[in-house]
N, C-alpha and C positions, 0 to 999 in steps of 0.2 A: 809639272803642274800647269804650265801655261797651255798645254794642249787640251786640258779639261775645262778651261774657262769658256763660258758661252760668249759668243760674240754679241755685243749689244747692237741692236738695229740702229742704223744711222738715220737721223731725221733728215729728210730731203728738204732742202731749203727751196721755197718757192719764190722765184724772182718775179715781182709784179712788173707788168709792162706799162711803161709810162709813155705819154705822148698822145697824139691824136690818131691812134690806131683803133680798129674795131674793138669794142669791148672796153674802151676807156673813155673817160669824160674829157670834155674840151680843155679842162685845166690840167690834164695830165695825170689824173688819178684813176686807178682801176675802178670799173663799175661792177658792183656786186649784183648778182642775179637775185631776184626776190625769192626768198625761201619761206615756206610756210612756217610760221612761228606759233608754238604752243602758247596760248594765252595764260600768263601767270598773273594771278590775282591774290591780293592779300585778304586776310579775314575781314579787315575793315571794309574793303570794297564789297565783299560778299554781304556783310551786314547792311551796308548802305543800299545795295541793290534790293535786298529783301525789304528793308524799311520803306524805300521809295515805292515799291509795288504795293505794299499794304496801305500806305498813306494815300496814294493815288486812288486806290479802290474806295477808301473812305471818303475822299473828296467828291466822288460821284454821288454820294448819298445826301440825305437831308441836312440842311444847315444846322439844325439843333444837335444832331449827332456829331457833326464836325466840331462845333464849339465845345461840346462835352469831351470829346476825345482829345482835343488840344489841351483843355484844362487838366484832365485827369492824367495825361502823359507827363505833364510837368511835375506832378506830385508823386508819381510812382517811384522814382529812384530814391527819394528821401525816405519813403515808406519802407522800401527794401532795406536801406542802410540801418534804419531804426529797429525794425522788427524781424528782418530776415526775409528771404525770398518766399519761403513756404507760407508764412502768415500774410504777407502782402498779397500774394496771388490768391490765397483763400478768401481774403477780404474782397478782392475784385470779382471773384467767381460768385461769392455770396450775394453781391449786389443785384443779381437777377438775370433772367433770360432775356436776351435781345437788347440789353442795355449797352451803353458805351463802355462800362466797366468790363462786361463780358467780351466785348470786341477786343479790347486791349489784352485781356487774359488770353484770348485765342491767338493773338499776334505773338505774344511771348511764348506761349505753349507750342505753337507751330515751329518757331525757331529752335526751341530746345528739344523737341521730341519727334518732329516730322522726319520720315525716312529719307526724304530728298533734301533736307536742310543741311547746309554747310556747318551750321552751329550746333548740330545735334550732340547733346551731352548724354541724354538718356536713350538707351536702345531697346529697353524691354517694354516700355509702356507708351501708349499714344497720348494719355492724359498727363499733363505736367504735375498735377498734385499727387497723383498715384505714383508717378516716378520719383518725386521728391521723398515721399514717405518710405519708399522701398530702397532708396539709394544710401550709399555710405557718405561719410563726411567729405571725402575728396570730390566725389561727383557733385555733391550739393554745393560746395564752394566754387567749383568750376562753373556750375550752372548759374550761380548768383553773379559771378563775374561776367559771364557771357551775357546774361540778361541786362546787366547795367551797361555793358558796351553797346548792346542793341538799342537800348532805350535812349542813348545819346543821339543816335541817328533818327529814331522815331520822333524824338522831340524836335530836332532840327527841321525835319521835313514837315512835321505838323505845323510848326511856326511859319514855315514858308508857303505851305499849300492849303491849309485848312482855314476856314472862316474863324474870325475872332469875334468875341462878344462886342456888341455895339452898345 
């Protein structure tokens, strides 16, 4: 039976070289060569980057829009929790073309539906309301949770970067 057992490969121990030899640090520890490292980022970091970009773009605009966006971003999470994502976004979309409400609607919609978004929950539709009405409850709840997580970052950056009412 012993003749049929496969020999396990032995791990070769690597003995680091200590001292002040080439390739070692002055304190006697081996110096590791710089390796290209794949950038690992959490979803929270992705949300923060997206939110920062959107708020910085808003900060370039008129002061009146900045004040409104800052104010309306503070109220949207509570509106979502009370009425649901679909009704809250429908209300923001209803408020009109070119308004601050629509700007916020587009921010959330881009995060949930855009093809290059890391937070993409809906893959079939580009419009978030259309996607919500066609989705199942699991996607709807995932989208609501993702929208609330994104709004935390949008609110933080809006408070930091956008004009306040005087």
